[in-house]
C-alpha positions in Angstrom: 0.1 0.1 0.0 1.4 3.4 -1.0 0.4 6.3 1.2 1.1 10.0 0.6 3.3 11.5 -2.2 6.3 9.9 -3.7 8.6 11.9 -1.5 7.0 10.7 1.6 7.2 7.0 0.4 10.7 7.6 -0.2 11.2 9.0 3.3 9.2 6.2 4.8 11.4 3.7 3.0 14.4 5.4 4.0 13.4 5.1 7.8 12.4 1.4 7.2 15.8 0.7 5.8 17.4 2.6 8.6 15.5 0.7 11.1 16.5 -2.6 9.4 20.2 -1.5 9.5 20.0 -1.0 13.2 18.4 -4.3 13.9 21.0 -6.4 12.2 22.4 -8.9 14.4 25.6 -11.0 15.0 24.5 -13.3 17.6 27.8 -15.2 17.8 29.4 -12.2 19.0 27.4 -12.5 22.2 30.0 -15.1 23.3 32.6 -12.5 23.9 32.4 -9.4 26.1 33.0 -6.1 24.2 36.7 -5.3 24.2 38.4 -2.4 22.5 42.1 -3.1 20.8 44.0 -0.2 19.1 45.3 -2.0 15.9 46.9 1.1 14.0 47.6 4.6 14.8 48.7 7.2 12.2 48.8 11.1 12.1 45.4 12.1 13.2 43.7 8.8 12.9 43.6 5.3 14.7 41.9 2.0 13.7 40.3 0.1 16.6 38.9 -3.4 16.6 36.0 -3.7 18.9 35.4 -7.4 19.8 31.8 -8.4 20.8 29.7 -6.0 18.7 26.3 -7.5 18.4 23.8 -5.0 16.9 23.4 -1.7 15.6 22.5 -0.3 18.9 25.8 -1.6 20.1 27.7 0.1 17.3 25.7 3.4 18.1 26.5 3.3 21.8 30.0 2.3 20.9 30.5 5.2 18.9 29.2 7.6 21.5 31.4 6.0 24.1 34.6 6.3 22.0 33.8 9.9 21.1 33.6 10.6 24.8 37.2 9.8 25.1 39.7 12.7 25.5 41.8 12.9 22.3 39.0 11.4 20.0 37.3 14.0 17.8 35.1 11.6 15.8 34.4 7.9 15.6 32.9 5.7 12.8 32.0 2.3 13.8 31.7 -0.6 11.2 29.3 -3.4 12.8 29.8 -5.8 10.3 33.6 -5.5 10.3 33.9 -5.0 14.1 36.1 -2.0 13.6 35.9 1.6 14.3 38.0 4.3 12.7 38.9 7.2 14.9 39.8 10.9 13.9 42.0 12.3 16.5 41.9 15.6 18.0 44.7 17.9 16.9 47.7 17.9 19.1 47.0 14.4 20.3 50.2 12.6 21.1 50.9 9.2 19.6 53.6 7.6 21.5 53.1 4.2 23.0 52.3 5.1 26.4 49.5 7.7 25.3 47.9 4.9 23.0 47.8 2.5 25.8 46.3 5.0 28.1 43.8 6.0 25.4 42.9 2.2 24.8 42.3 1.9 28.6 40.0 4.9 28.6 38.1 3.6 25.6 37.6 0.3 27.3 36.4 2.2 30.4 33.9 4.1 28.2 32.7 1.0 26.5 32.3 -0.8 29.7 29.8 2.1 31.0 27.6 1.9 27.9 27.3 -1.9 27.3 24.1 -3.2 28.6 24.6 -6.3 31.1 28.4 -6.3 31.0 28.6 -8.7 34.0 26.5 -11.2 32.0 28.3 -10.8 28.9 31.5 -11.4 30.8 30.1 -14.6 32.3 28.9 -15.8 28.9 32.6 -15.3 27.7 33.9 -17.2 30.6 31.6 -20.0 30.1 32.2 -20.1 26.3 36.0 -20.1 26.9 35.5 -23.0 29.4 33.7 -24.9 26.9 36.1 -24.4 24.2 38.9 -25.4 26.4 36.9 -28.5 27.5 36.4 -29.4 23.7 40.0 -28.9 22.8 41.1 -31.3 25.7 38.7 -33.9 24.5 40.0 -33.6 20.9 43.6 -34.1 22.0 42.4 -37.0 24.0 40.9 -38.6 20.9 44.2 -38.1 18.8 46.4 -39.7 21.5 
């Protein structure tokens, strides 16, 4: 059913596609608690891997958390790739200790916005224990 003018339909379709975009899920990622890892740093930019991104809402909240960190001017989170590209504030230092401090601050910011972080960590511990148990069984079968 088409309601309204062509422009209204296009706007309605845009909102529907945006909603579907935010509802995309990566349920296997529930097995790991969200964790930030700086993978590369260049002049004025940084590439970050964000483990445990499950849905579009997670990506949005992660972007907001990363942008709240001192030294980060803007963040763009890619849900499908599980990465974020950061535009760093001018004058941000890029030595090893400042990158470690920035990663620590990003993880703290992410911990504050993740829904049910203690539950996610418990799920990760259980999944890790099951993986370890499975690998020990596989080694026993080979012997």
